[in-house]
C-alpha positions in Angstrom: 184.7 7.6 -32.7 187.2 6.1 -30.4 188.6 8.3 -27.8 191.7 7.9 -26.5 193.5 10.4 -23.9 196.5 10.3 -21.3 195.6 9.8 -18.0 197.5 13.7 -17.4 194.4 14.4 -18.8 192.7 13.8 -16.5 193.3 16.8 -14.1 190.9 18.7 -16.3 187.6 17.1 -14.7 185.1 19.0 -16.4 186.1 19.2 -19.8 186.5 15.0 -19.5 183.1 15.0 -17.9 181.4 17.1 -20.4 183.8 14.3 -23.5 182.1 11.8 -21.9 178.3 13.4 -21.9 178.7 14.3 -25.5 180.4 11.0 -26.3 178.1 7.6 -27.1 181.1 5.8 -26.5 183.5 4.8 -23.9 186.5 6.6 -23.6 190.4 5.2 -22.8 192.5 6.4 -20.5 196.4 5.1 -21.4 199.2 5.5 -19.2 203.1 5.0 -20.7 201.4 4.4 -23.8 199.3 1.5 -22.8 195.9 0.8 -21.6 194.6 1.6 -18.7 191.0 2.8 -18.0 187.8 3.3 -19.6 185.4 5.8 -18.8 181.9 6.6 -19.5 178.3 8.8 -18.5 176.4 7.3 -16.5 173.9 7.1 -19.5 176.3 4.9 -21.8 177.2 2.7 -18.7 173.2 2.4 -17.9 172.4 1.7 -21.7 175.7 -0.9 -22.0 174.3 -3.0 -18.5 170.9 -3.1 -19.9 172.5 -5.1 -22.8 174.3 -7.1 -21.0 171.1 -8.4 -18.9 169.3 -8.8 -22.3 172.2 -10.7 -23.9 172.6 -12.7 -20.6 168.8 -13.5 -20.4 169.0 -14.2 -24.4 172.0 -16.7 -23.9 170.1 -18.4 -20.6 166.9 -19.2 -23.3 169.0 -20.5 -26.1 170.3 -23.2 -23.0 167.0 -23.9 -22.1 166.0 -24.4 -26.2 168.7 -26.6 -26.6 168.1 -28.7 -23.9 165.0 -29.2 -24.4 163.1 -27.2 -21.5 160.6 -25.6 -23.6 157.2 -26.4 -24.5 155.4 -25.0 -28.4 153.0 -22.3 -27.4 150.0 -24.1 -28.3 151.3 -27.0 -25.6 151.8 -23.9 -23.1 148.4 -22.7 -23.9 146.5 -26.4 -23.3 148.6 -26.4 -19.8 147.5 -23.2 -18.0 143.8 -24.0 -19.2 144.2 -27.3 -17.8 145.7 -25.3 -14.7 143.4 -22.8 -14.0 139.9 -24.4 -15.9 139.6 -21.7 -18.4 
């Protein structure tokens, strides 16, 4: 569930820390009614960074496919066998 808290609530650091650990989503911080910051637990941050890396690699792979920089499996295996005399 989306959590939004005002910046003045950041004074309660242990409570905010607990909220971050219990939530699987970022917590949005507002200042004067407008979005200002986002905080999250280390676990959520690591997961988000991992998924961002996966998406970047998928996009790169899709670009290689579009530009024709790939080989089908049979051609790849044949090339490897020829290269290593297997």
